[in-house]
C-alpha positions as CSV (number, residue, x, y, z in Angstrom):
1,M,136.9,66.4,135.4
2,R,136.4,66.9,138.8
3,I,139.2,68.9,140.5
4,D,139.3,68.5,144.1
5,T,138.9,71.5,146.5
6,T,137.9,70.9,150.8
7,D,135.2,71.7,152.3
8,V,136.6,73.1,155.4
9,N,133.5,73.3,156.8
10,D,129.6,73.7,156.4
11,K,130.2,77.6,154.9
12,S,134.1,77.7,154.0
13,I,135.6,76.2,150.7
14,A,139.6,75.3,150.4
15,Y,140.8,76.4,147.0
16,P,144.4,75.2,145.9
17,C,146.0,78.0,144.9
18,S,148.4,75.7,142.4
19,L,144.9,75.9,140.7
20,Y,142.8,78.0,141.7
21,P,144.9,81.4,141.1
22,L,143.5,84.9,143.8
23,A,143.5,86.8,140.9
24,V,140.3,84.6,139.2
25,I,138.9,84.0,142.5
26,R,138.7,87.7,143.3
27,R,136.6,88.4,140.0
28,A,133.8,85.0,140.5
29,T,133.3,87.0,144.9
30,K,132.4,90.5,142.8
31,D,129.6,88.4,140.4
32,Y,128.6,86.2,142.9
33,R,128.0,90.0,145.0
34,A,124.4,90.2,144.5
35,I,124.3,86.6,145.4
36,C,126.2,86.1,148.2
37,N,128.7,87.2,151.2
38,I,132.2,85.7,150.2
39,C,135.5,86.7,152.5
40,I,138.5,85.1,150.7
41,D,141.4,84.7,153.4
42,A,144.7,84.2,151.6
43,Q,146.7,81.6,152.4
44,Q,150.0,80.5,151.4
45,D,148.9,77.6,149.6
46,V,145.4,77.8,149.6
47,T,142.6,80.7,149.3
48,I,140.0,79.7,151.8
49,C,136.1,81.0,150.6
50,T,133.3,81.2,153.0
51,F,129.3,81.8,152.2
52,V,128.0,83.8,154.6
53,D,124.3,85.4,153.3
54,S,123.1,83.8,150.5
55,R,119.8,84.8,148.5
56,A,119.7,81.0,147.7
57,P,120.3,77.9,149.8
58,L,124.1,77.9,150.5
59,A,124.6,74.3,149.7
60,I,123.6,75.1,145.8
61,T,125.5,78.7,146.4
62,M,128.6,77.4,147.0
63,G,128.9,74.8,144.2
64,E,127.8,77.2,141.9
65,F,130.8,79.1,143.0
66,S,132.9,76.6,142.9
67,N,131.8,75.9,138.9
68,Y,131.9,79.3,137.9
69,L,135.3,79.5,138.9
70,L,137.0,76.0,136.5
71,E,134.1,78.4,133.5
72,L,136.5,81.7,134.3
73,L,139.7,79.6,134.7
74,H,138.7,77.7,130.9
75,A,138.2,80.9,129.6
76,R,141.5,82.6,130.5
77,E,142.6,79.3,129.4
78,G,141.4,80.0,126.3
79,E,142.8,83.3,125.8
80,A,146.3,82.2,126.9
81,A,145.7,80.0,123.7
82,D,144.3,82.6,121.4
83,D,147.2,85.0,121.8
84,S,150.4,82.0,120.8
């Protein structure tokens, strides 16, 4: 299943707030700080992440970051299921 994100430009991705909680995005940006500087612009309906100073090719870093967000979301869902 592909969750659609919007490429704002070649260095930014907009993640819908309805699918990507800000707390998860903030955690992922902290985890990625050794790989890339990611600036967060939290708006009402979307969170825009802008990627700069990547140690790997930027397109790869952006894709892997999106995959990592999905992994974190999946882990959160698993933790919630374990609590019930």
